[in-house]
C-alpha positions as MATLAB code, in Angstrom:
seq = 'MRSIVKIAAGALAGLLAAAPGLAAGQPVIAGSPETVFDWAAARCETWDIPDTPARAWRTPSGRVRLVAGSERSRIAEGLSLATLRHGCRVAYEGAERDDPAAYDDRAWIAATWAEGTRVIALAHVEYHGHLRPGRCPAGDYMACWRNAILELVSEDGGQSFTRRGLVAALPYPYPEGAGKRAGYFSPSNIFRRGDYLYVFVFAEATGAQKRGACLLRRPVGGGPGDWRAWDGAGFTRAFADPYRQAISDPGAHVCEPVPGIRSTISSVVEDGRSGRFLAVTPATLEDGDGVRQSGIWWTQSANLIDWARPRLLLAVPLLWRRDCGAEAAYAYPSFLDGDGPSANLDVVEGGFWLYLVRMPLGEDCSVGPERDLLRYPVSLPDGWDRP';
ca = [
       5.297    3.898    0.127;
       5.377    4.808    4.088;
       4.294    8.123    5.318;
       6.608   11.131    4.908;
       9.271   10.756    7.453;
      11.825   13.557    8.594;
      15.645   12.992    8.104;
      17.928   13.438   10.651;
      17.782   16.805   12.503;
      20.983   19.142   11.296;
      20.033   18.144    7.862;
      18.621   21.684    6.965;
      21.456   23.539    8.253;
      23.954   21.491    5.732;
      21.565   21.447    3.070;
      21.320   25.362    3.053;
      24.901   25.812    3.268;
      25.285   24.045    0.133;
      22.314   25.559   -1.654;
      23.115   28.228   -4.110;
      22.008   31.825   -4.413;
      19.432   31.892   -1.497;
      18.466   35.581   -2.784;
      14.966   36.452   -3.677;
      13.922   35.996   -7.135;
      14.877   32.482   -7.927;
      13.751   29.011   -6.916;
      15.272   27.543   -3.834;
      15.282   24.663   -1.414;
      13.414   25.812    1.458;
      13.910   23.149    4.007;
      15.019   19.788    5.074;
      14.683   16.356    2.595;
      12.111   13.929    3.581;
      12.171   10.051    2.792;
       9.127    9.128    0.563;
      10.369    5.657   -0.274;
      12.534    3.769    2.053;
      14.057    0.716    0.449;
      14.943   -1.107    3.333;
      11.665   -0.864    4.840;
       9.170   -0.568    2.024;
      10.696   -2.899   -0.912;
       8.553   -5.738   -2.357;
      11.613   -7.102   -3.631;
      15.640   -6.890   -3.838;
      15.051   -4.824   -7.009;
      11.961   -2.905   -6.181;
      13.696    0.395   -6.486;
      12.965    4.040   -7.518;
      14.687    4.088  -10.795;
      12.873    6.704  -12.734;
      11.921   10.558  -11.903;
       8.582   10.480   -9.565;
       5.484   10.959  -11.690;
       2.103   11.500  -10.120;
      -1.563   12.003  -10.882;
      -4.795   12.536   -9.128;
      -7.692   10.059   -9.722;
     -11.248   11.320  -10.132;
     -12.047   10.572   -6.787;
      -9.290   12.638   -5.528;
      -6.754   10.072   -4.544;
      -3.034   10.454   -5.573;
      -0.913    7.897   -7.579;
       2.849    7.664   -8.133;
       5.208    5.818   -9.915;
       8.906    6.158   -9.791;
       9.726    2.271  -10.339;
      12.299   -0.010  -11.987;
      11.927   -2.594  -14.856;
       9.121   -3.605  -12.694;
       6.986   -0.825  -12.278;
       4.845   -0.478   -9.337;
       2.172    2.018   -8.100;
       2.233    4.125   -4.880;
      -1.372    5.538   -3.684;
      -2.812    7.833   -0.905;
      -5.151   10.615   -0.215;
      -2.075   13.158   -0.917;
       1.475   12.983   -1.805;
       2.144   13.046    1.856;
       0.089    9.946    2.655;
       1.342    7.438   -0.058;
       1.872    3.786    0.408;
       3.861    1.612   -1.850;
       1.885   -1.263   -3.423;
       3.462   -4.618   -4.413;
       1.298   -5.175   -7.701;
       3.353   -4.772  -10.892;
       1.424   -1.784  -13.053;
       4.061   -2.868  -16.195;
       7.125   -4.826  -17.320;
       8.874   -5.824  -20.824;
       8.644   -9.165  -22.044;
      12.429   -9.556  -22.266;
      12.105  -10.682  -26.023;
      15.283  -11.383  -27.892;
      14.098   -9.734  -31.159;
      14.971   -5.904  -31.412;
      12.028   -5.590  -33.499;
       9.922   -6.215  -30.899;
      10.570   -3.214  -28.543;
       9.903   -5.448  -25.801;
      13.024   -6.330  -23.959;
      13.031   -4.201  -20.314;
      10.804   -1.214  -20.040;
      10.542    1.800  -17.546;
       7.262    3.797  -17.107;
       8.869    7.061  -17.456;
       5.991    9.715  -17.854;
       2.492    9.702  -17.105;
      -0.727   11.944  -18.231;
      -3.856   11.444  -16.559;
      -7.362   12.471  -17.651;
     -10.309   10.789  -15.961;
      -9.682    7.291  -15.366;
      -7.380    7.008  -18.488;
      -3.875    7.467  -17.964;
      -1.294    7.213  -21.007;
       2.462    6.367  -20.072;
       5.665    6.639  -22.136;
       7.944    3.713  -21.377;
      11.699    3.946  -21.861;
      12.405    0.806  -23.401;
      16.019   -0.580  -23.286;
      17.265   -3.665  -25.464;
      20.699   -5.375  -24.314;
      21.986   -7.259  -27.326;
      25.068   -7.975  -25.381;
      22.584  -10.907  -23.338;
      21.580  -12.167  -26.575;
      24.498  -14.274  -28.580;
      25.123  -13.079  -32.016;
      23.203  -10.212  -31.965;
      25.891   -7.379  -30.865;
      29.493   -8.343  -31.806;
      30.977   -5.853  -29.347;
      29.306   -7.878  -26.527;
      29.313   -5.132  -24.193;
      26.725   -3.690  -21.978;
      27.176   -0.136  -22.942;
      28.176   -0.723  -26.672;
      25.214   -3.071  -27.154;
      22.471   -0.707  -25.724;
      19.616    0.502  -27.920;
      16.778    2.495  -26.716;
      13.105    3.552  -27.646;
      10.292    4.844  -26.320;
       6.706    3.386  -26.378;
       3.352    4.655  -25.566;
       1.136    2.619  -22.865;
      -2.304    3.124  -21.715;
      -4.208    2.400  -18.333;
      -7.934    2.285  -18.483;
      -8.179    1.673  -14.796;
      -6.823    4.960  -13.507;
      -2.912    3.896  -13.644;
      -3.224    0.551  -11.947;
      -2.121   -1.348  -14.600;
      -0.669   -0.584  -18.204;
      -0.940   -2.033  -21.739;
       1.225   -1.559  -24.775;
      -0.129    0.969  -27.276;
       2.508    1.690  -30.052;
       6.182    2.890  -30.881;
       6.625    6.474  -30.244;
      10.428    7.079  -31.186;
      12.981    4.769  -32.244;
      16.054    5.062  -34.369;
      15.743    4.940  -38.451;
      18.385    2.216  -38.305;
      17.937   -1.428  -37.541;
      19.912   -3.099  -35.078;
      22.835   -3.375  -34.535;
      23.574   -0.556  -36.988;
      25.314    2.222  -35.170;
      26.312   -0.281  -32.200;
      29.459    0.557  -30.314;
      28.001    2.676  -27.927;
      24.432    3.402  -26.379;
      22.152    4.663  -28.752;
      18.440    5.794  -29.318;
      15.823    7.818  -27.328;
      15.959    7.949  -23.515;
      14.393    9.242  -20.146;
      11.109   10.761  -21.194;
      10.628   13.932  -19.055;
       6.969   14.208  -17.717;
       3.962   14.735  -20.365;
       2.722   18.169  -19.901;
      -0.195   20.154  -21.672;
       0.024   23.331  -23.761;
      -3.189   24.098  -25.621;
      -4.336   21.411  -27.687;
      -1.077   19.374  -27.440;
       0.893   17.224  -25.040;
       4.487   17.715  -24.975;
       7.554   15.685  -23.540;
      11.164   15.940  -23.584;
      13.171   12.785  -24.597;
      17.043   12.813  -24.563;
      19.060   11.518  -27.713;
      22.388   10.104  -28.386;
      24.257   10.764  -31.517;
      23.827    8.109  -33.998;
      23.867    8.552  -37.987;
      21.648   11.456  -38.655;
      20.685   11.967  -35.058;
      22.440   14.898  -33.062;
      22.877   14.487  -29.330;
      20.572   16.530  -27.032;
      17.362   17.074  -25.806;
      14.481   16.800  -28.070;
      10.889   17.911  -27.758;
       7.921   16.079  -29.158;
       4.344   16.752  -29.222;
       1.183   15.006  -30.259;
      -2.544   16.153  -30.293;
      -4.222   15.625  -26.874;
      -6.545   12.923  -28.564;
      -4.119   11.289  -30.612;
      -1.912    8.097  -30.247;
       1.582    6.699  -30.251;
       1.801    7.400  -34.290;
       0.783   10.759  -33.982;
       3.806   12.197  -31.925;
       6.046   14.521  -33.980;
       9.578   15.854  -33.188;
      10.871   19.538  -33.389;
      12.860   20.108  -36.553;
      14.168   23.304  -35.626;
      11.349   25.389  -37.151;
       8.339   23.460  -36.356;
       6.909   19.904  -35.243;
       7.201   18.042  -38.613;
       9.499   14.914  -37.830;
       7.779   11.670  -37.631;
       9.770    8.845  -36.367;
       9.879    5.403  -38.274;
      10.414    1.790  -37.551;
      13.176    0.628  -39.717;
      11.710   -2.844  -39.254;
       8.405   -2.037  -40.564;
       9.146    0.399  -43.613;
      11.684    1.092  -46.102;
      13.714    4.326  -45.186;
      15.528    5.906  -47.916;
      16.430    9.027  -45.967;
      17.156    8.579  -42.062;
      17.626   12.399  -41.546;
      14.061   12.486  -42.238;
      12.921   10.599  -39.033;
      15.181   12.146  -36.328;
      14.715   14.885  -33.813;
      16.522   18.385  -33.921;
      18.023   18.921  -30.136;
      16.512   22.106  -28.696;
      19.345   24.665  -28.478;
      21.136   25.500  -24.908;
      20.201   22.198  -23.210;
      22.794   19.798  -23.085;
      21.575   17.192  -20.721;
      18.350   15.077  -19.915;
      15.487   17.312  -18.988;
      13.861   15.469  -16.319;
      10.782   17.229  -15.343;
       8.734   20.307  -16.658;
       6.113   22.266  -14.614;
       4.248   25.236  -15.404;
       4.343   28.244  -13.172;
       0.320   29.178  -12.590;
       1.056   32.894  -12.218;
       3.153   33.902  -14.913;
       2.554   30.925  -17.611;
       6.115   30.386  -17.942;
       7.779   26.655  -17.808;
      10.389   25.566  -15.274;
      12.374   22.563  -15.917;
      14.869   20.595  -13.996;
      17.978   18.676  -15.331;
      20.904   16.804  -13.600;
      24.218   18.065  -14.838;
      27.656   19.059  -14.224;
      27.882   22.743  -15.400;
      29.509   25.938  -14.928;
      27.714   28.314  -12.287;
      27.834   31.859  -12.663;
      31.435   32.238  -11.307;
      32.760   29.752  -13.731;
      32.927   27.032  -11.406;
      31.862   23.516  -12.570;
      29.374   21.864   -9.994;
      27.442   18.616  -10.108;
      24.034   18.955   -9.155;
      20.417   19.745  -10.035;
      19.791   22.677  -11.954;
      16.803   24.550  -13.371;
      15.972   26.721  -16.260;
      12.773   28.436  -17.703;
      11.200   29.256  -20.655;
       8.087   30.871  -22.240;
       7.855   28.580  -25.390;
       9.496   25.383  -24.653;
      12.378   25.890  -27.335;
      14.346   28.824  -26.298;
      15.478   28.302  -22.835;
      17.298   30.474  -20.283;
      20.878   29.794  -18.896;
      20.420   26.950  -16.236;
      20.932   28.048  -12.779;
      21.867   25.501   -9.873;
      19.262   24.712   -7.192;
      21.403   22.204   -5.196;
      24.676   20.746   -5.651;
      24.706   17.209   -4.973;
      26.865   14.303   -6.726;
      25.378   12.619   -9.483;
      24.817    9.033  -10.427;
      26.283    9.596  -13.945;
      29.436   11.861  -13.021;
      30.138    9.855   -9.657;
      32.070   11.259   -7.104;
      33.789    8.282   -5.295;
      34.635   10.199   -2.134;
      30.719   10.861   -1.415;
      28.701    8.789    0.755;
      26.014    8.773   -1.814;
      25.077    9.562   -5.472;
      21.759   11.346   -6.949;
      19.574   10.775   -9.949;
      16.438   11.222  -11.543;
      15.017   14.884  -10.179;
      11.282   15.871  -10.892;
       9.082   18.348   -9.658;
       5.473   17.910   -8.078;
       2.845   20.253   -6.740;
       0.423   18.278   -4.600;
      -1.558   21.241   -3.776;
      -1.885   22.830   -7.262;
      -4.723   22.651   -9.547;
      -3.563   20.128  -12.106;
      -4.594   16.494  -11.787;
      -1.141   15.825  -13.179;
       0.436   17.723  -10.143;
       2.559   20.059  -12.890;
       1.108   23.491  -12.176;
       2.818   25.002   -9.587;
       1.935   28.098   -7.390;
       4.538   29.287   -4.906;
       5.922   26.209   -3.350;
       6.462   22.683   -4.650;
       8.648   19.440   -4.068;
      11.804   18.334   -5.880;
      11.700   14.667   -5.803;
      15.027   13.006   -6.080;
      16.615    9.531   -5.849;
      19.793    8.854   -3.441;
      21.810    6.007   -3.764;
      24.322    5.120   -1.274;
      27.952    4.475   -2.905;
      29.730    0.961   -1.876;
      33.696    1.037   -1.249;
      34.449    0.295   -5.023;
      32.236    3.192   -5.975;
      29.416    0.870   -7.190;
      25.656    1.291   -6.636;
      23.335   -1.416   -5.701;
      19.598   -1.939   -5.135;
      19.624   -0.003   -1.824;
      18.277    3.575   -2.847;
      15.576    5.912   -1.431;
      13.248    8.488   -3.064;
      13.470   11.757   -1.351;
      11.709   15.092   -1.396;
      12.773   18.499   -1.020;
      10.457   21.708   -0.516;
      11.052   24.271   -2.915;
       9.872   27.996   -2.861;
       9.194   29.698   -6.060;
       8.996   33.546   -5.100;
       7.241   36.254   -6.946;
       9.558   37.584   -9.746;
      11.765   34.377  -10.313;
      10.868   34.503  -14.094;
      12.776   37.761  -14.583;
      16.141   37.665  -16.357;
];
């Protein structure tokens, strides 16, 4: 990644005009966006693109590493978040295996957790049955898409990763339930509370699985088989692999979405002053005046289960709800604080960054490989966590 470059003058005025509620007492965008990864100048190949939320960590030597990659995940590194440079070495990629039981088709590093030189990661793993003759009768990309979550590990500070094991998959063999995309998608960052690591994943409705944002946790010293999902009262649900065990009750191996969250929880940080959690989600929701708005929304919680009504942070057209009259679509928001005390840049104290991917739209409203990673300064005033 190139050093940070300011976007054209005048962007701040337009940005602040579009930002909601600049009153004190809630997070607000506090300045112009900056370009972190410029695809035209920094890419290593055509599809070397930011295609997941930005995740970053600090190494024991104090250097910062960041991943926001595609199905060939690459790492950026620098002395700080402001001095990252994009590397061309591939840290991880799926093997494009034809067998759905392998959970090894296409993979994106979507979440990381660093402790010393060890970095664990969760990979969003897609299986595309429409590319395998005879695997999916529907023969359509979306109808034949099945997703799972894998745990990876790096012993070299996050420069390379290997598979560790399956974390979350539907309790139904493929293509049962095919006809729409199905499975568990888009992990948030991994974050710690007490003796546990937590992560959100988004579930699509399939069989016994309800649609919504699911919260998973495992002991800090555990492994991929130790993740348990919220069941509505506690963390008791263990996911099952339908290719390696008999499943008599699929409902015992699915997650219960947390209430009040209808969209993907993309990133969670902790406020170092109040101890409350702040999450970000890309969504189209009603604002306080009852007007539906597409953009980046924030919400807060003290316990990770009960979340406040989301509020709009930044109004932008979204990738999955595209405005074909707009110049670009936006996706994959995340919060990072390079000046905070956490090695995983997930504890914020007053000011931090919203990272976001911008994708220019073609004349036919299509999105190609051209896309840039931006960051916006966010101010978090005292009292933001009050109702």
